[in-house]
N, C-alpha and C positions, 0 to 999 in steps of 0.2 A: 191498479191487481195482478199481481201474479196469481192463476193457478197450477195446482199442479199437486201430481201422484207421492204415498208418503213413499218412504225407502227407508232403505241403510245402508250402513257399512262395515262391515267386520273393522276395526282400527290395529287385534290382534292381529301378530304373524300364527297364523298357524303350519303345526308340524305334525298331524293325527300320528305317529307311532311316534313322537320322541315324547306326548302327552303319555301317552299310556304306558311310555316306562319311570316316564316319572314319575306315576301315578303307583307302581310295583313296586318302584323301588322304594316311593317312602309306607307302602303299606306290607311288606315284608317288613321291615321293621319289625313288625307286629311279632312274625313266627319265628325273628335270622332265617331268614332260608332267601336273604338275597343271593349266594354262592348257587341260589336250586335256578335265577333268572333265561333267557333262554333267548330262542330266536323270536320273532316279533308272534311269530304265528303264536309261540308259549303264554304270550303275553294277554295278545287279543284273549284267551283262556282264559289266561287270572284276570284278566281285569269287570271279563268277564263274567265269575265266579263272582265277585268284589259286591257289581250291579245286582246282578242274582240273587245271591243272599241278601241285603238291604244297605249293605259296609259303603254306606255313602257318604263318607264321614270322610273318605280314605279323595271323594273327589274334590274337598273340596281347598285342595293341594294347586291347586290349577286353576290361575283365572284372565276372562275374557274382556273387550270390552267393546262393544259396540255402538254406533253412532244411529240412534234412529230420527231420520226428519220427518215428523208426524203433526197431527194437531195435536193444540192443546188439552182436548180432551182423552186422550192416551195416554201421555205421561199422566194423566191424574192418577192415571188404573199401576201404571207404571212403578211408580211412585211409593205402590202400600207396598211394594214387593222390600224387606225388609235388608237385604242379607246385602247390600249393595252399594257400591259409588254410584253416585251420579255429577254430573257436571252440568244444568241446561239452561240457555238462551234468556238472558234475561228478559224479561219486557217494560221493565224497572230504569234501563237503561241503553236496551238497545233502542233507535232514535228513526223511526222504520221511513221517515219522510228527507230522512238523511242519505247524497249522495251511494254512501254504501252499499244500501239495500235496496238500491236504482230510485228511489225516491216512489216507493211502493212494496206494500203491505202484502206478504204473501197468505196465501190459504191452502190447503188442505183439500183437496177433491174430493169426497168420501162416495166411496165403493157401490153405492145406489143412486151417485147426481148421474146425469152423463152428459160432458161436456169437456169442451178439450182445455186440457195446459192450453196455457199462453196466457197473452200478455190482455187484459181491460181496461177500461177508460168509466170512471165518469161524467153522464151523457153524454156518453156519445152510441155510432149505432153499431149493434153485435151484429153481425150476419149466423151465430147460434140459435141454433132449430132444436127448440126442448121442449119434452112436457110444461107441465107450467109448474107444477113443484121445485123444479130440479131453474127454472127463473125464479122463483122468489128466494132458494138458493143462492142463488146466482146477484142477488138484488138486496137482500140483506147484507152478501157482504162489499156491492162495490158501497156501499150506502154507508156501514162501517168504520170505510175506509178513512168514505168522506167527512165525518164528521168527525173520528181521528183528525184528519190533517188542521180541520176546521180550529178544532181544540186544543193545536199546537198552537195554530196561528193568530192563538185568545193569550197566550202565552202559556198557559198549564204547560206542568212537564211530563218527559211523555209514561211516566209514573202516574200523572195523576190522567192521562190519554188512556192511559191502557182500558182501562170501565169501560168505556167502548165495543171492542175486540173483544170478538165471538168465539167458542174454541173451537169452532174453522179455522182460526191462526194458523199458521204455518210454526214452531218451534224443534230446533234442535236438542235434543238431549245423547250426552251420553253417559252410553251404563254398564259398569265395571262387575260382575261375579263371578262367584268359582261356580265349576260343572254341576254343581248342587243344584245349587245353589239358581243357573239354567236353564236344570231338569224341574224343579216344580214354573217356574216361572216360564215353559214349554207347558207343561200336565195342565196349569189355569188356565193358559194364555191361545195354546192352540190344538193341542187336546181335548181340550175341558174336562176334567177329573170333576169341578163346580159344578158341571153349568155350561150352558151353552158361554163362552165368549162373543163380546161386543162385537160384528162387524169389523169393524176398523184393525179392532185388537189382531186377527186372526187374517184382515190383507193383510200385515205386515209380520206377524207370530211365525203363519204357517210354510213362508217360502226360509224364512228364517230355522225352526229348526232343521229343515232338510236340505240346507247348505252346513247346517250344522253337522249331522248324518251321512253327509258325503267327504267333509274332511278330517272329524274323528267317529273313527269304527268303536262296533261296539257301546258305548254311553251314552249313547240314543234311541240304540236300534230298539230298543221298548214303547216307545212312544211314537204308537202310532194314533193322526189322523183318523176323524169319521167322519 
């Protein structure tokens, strides 16, 4: 089996100034003040006003796609956000015993488990030195891979054998949402406006929010992780 840390890739090209000008142009239609658009600092001031006054519908004019490499427990929470497009790796059609996957099932290491990334094998000695609870998780993943492969050998299809795979199974999901919905996602999954987010959500969403702030001026500046 393979053990990896979660990650993400922003798949859209992001030009922060271009995004702000796009939003400004759309929003100024409401007031027919397109002629008042000026330099980028004036654009930032205008968009900052829109965000501050709650005119968040104007943020729906631009969308961004992000590929998440996370475990399936995280995706179960992510897909609860309605105003998004999702394309997710399918355990029905992906056969993890194939060469395409290196003949290995891949699992995501939770942030509370201290085990190095790498390739591990069932019934082979491991040099890892970990606490008991971490090792129990490690063994459970190893055994689930062994049972998965054994079921495939008996003639079960991948969509049947997946029944023994845990939430720690690695999956990829491409999420496309407009800038307003990303604000909502970050508010729920990074800032915690409705309660403390799950640790694995924080692990991926906090750095993603930071990158959005760096690449897109103004729009996410008021979202602060506590």
